[in-house]
N, C-alpha and C positions, 0 to 999 in steps of 0.2 A: 103628410111623411116628415119626417123634422128635417129639418135643409141640413144640417150637419151631425149625420146618424155615427153612432162609433163604431168601432167592429163588430163588437157581437150583437147589436141591430144588424147590421149588413149583414153577419155570419146567416141569422135568424132569417130573416126574408128571402134569401137564398136559397136555405132547406125549406121554406114553404113555398116557394114556387118553382124550386125542384121535386117538391112530391106532389103539388099539383101539376107540373108539365108526364110526369108518369101516371096520375091517374087519368089525363085526358088521352096519351097516348093508348095506356091499353083500352079505355072507351073506342076511341077514334080503331083500335083491329078488332074489336069485336063489331063495332059497325061496317065496317070495311067487310069481313069475314060473311054478315048478314046478309049483304048485298053482293057479294057469291055466287053465296047460294041461291038468291032468289032469283038473279041471274041462267043461273045452273037449272032451275027449275022449269023457266021459262023454257028455254031450249028443248028439243026431242031426244030426250037420254042426256048421258054424258058430255061433258064438251070435250071433243076429237083434242088428243095431245099423242104427238110423234113420238111412237116408241124404238130408239134406237138401239135400245140392249135386250131385250128379250126375240131368239131368233129361235126357230125349231130346224132340230138337225138330226136327220134320220130317228124322226119318231119320240123326239125328246126336245125339252122345251132348253133350250141354254142361255147364257151370260153372251153375247156377242166379242166372240176376240179369247173363250177360254173355253174349256173342257168342263166347266160347272156348268151343273144341270139349277132349275129351279126345286127340285122335288127333296136335293142337299140343301138347300137354303128354306125349304118346309119343314123339314124335321129338324133345323136347327131352331126356327121357329116357334115348334110344338116342340123341344126340347127347354122350353122355357128361358132360352136364351133373348136380350134382347134386342132390340135391329139393332143398335148400334154396335153391342156385339156383336150378330151376326154380319154385321159391314164391317167390321176388325178384322174377324177372323178369316174373312174372302177377301180382304180388301177391295170392296165396292166404294166406287164413289159414293158422294151424296145424292147424286141423278142419277145414276145406275140402280142402288137401293130404290132411288121413288120407283124408278120404269118398273122393279118389278114386281114394288107395291101395284101400282097403279093395274099390271096386266093381272096379277092374281084376284084383284078386285074385278076391274070389268070384265074377268072369264072365271067368278068363281064358282059357276057350276062346273061347266066343262074342264077346268083346271082342276077341282075336288075328286071329279071321277076319275079323271087322269092319274092323280097323285095315289087313289087308292088303289085303278090297277098296277102302279108301279111297286106297290108295296105287296099287295098279293102277290105278281109276280117275281118280285125279291124271295117271299118266304115262299115258295113252291121253289125255285132255285136251291136257295139254301136246303131243305128238303134234300132234292135231289142230290145233291152233291153231301150232301151229309149217309145218305143211305149209299151211296154208290162207293163212297170212300172209306165206311164202317170196316172192312178188312184193316185196309189199310193204318187206320188211326189206333187198332184194338194194337196193331205191330207195331206201331211208334212208341207206344204206351208202354210195351213190355220191353222197347229198345230206350225208353230213355229209363224204367226203372231198374233194369241192368246194368246202366252206365250209372245212373246214381250207385247202387249199391256198389259197383268197383271203386268208385271215386271215395266213397264212406271206407271201403278195406286200402286204401292209399294212404289218404288223411292218416290212418290209424295205424297203420304200416311205418309212416314218416314220423310219428309221435312216438313210437316206443325207439325207435332207432335214432334220433338226434333230442333224446332226456340225458343226459349227464347225470 
């Protein structure tokens, strides 16, 4: 290299080295990931990880310290929300979100079955209360219509009285 490089030559050399550094970092990340996968494959099952976030309370899987259950999180995820949005909606930390995703993944079959049961029970409960409250809903609808009709009358009366 030139003993007295110009500033442009220095900038060019720095840019090349930075690009090379980024390429090496990407390659290193891939190699580390491959190494971790190889290590995990050698173990019998997944690498155990302490999960302090997901707990079971009264037959519901919940986020520790909250009343938020994993089924709501699953609904949001299936509602095409990104994981970041779900995390932000429920104000979860990255660690909590990771624990939740780990739990869902490590207990996939059990969790999926439970989630389907929760959806089924919620639908049955919704139908039950709709049937039970059918007459009340009809009455409420008639009251609403009567109230809207009276409001329209008052509005028309107000307009006619206050015309110049």
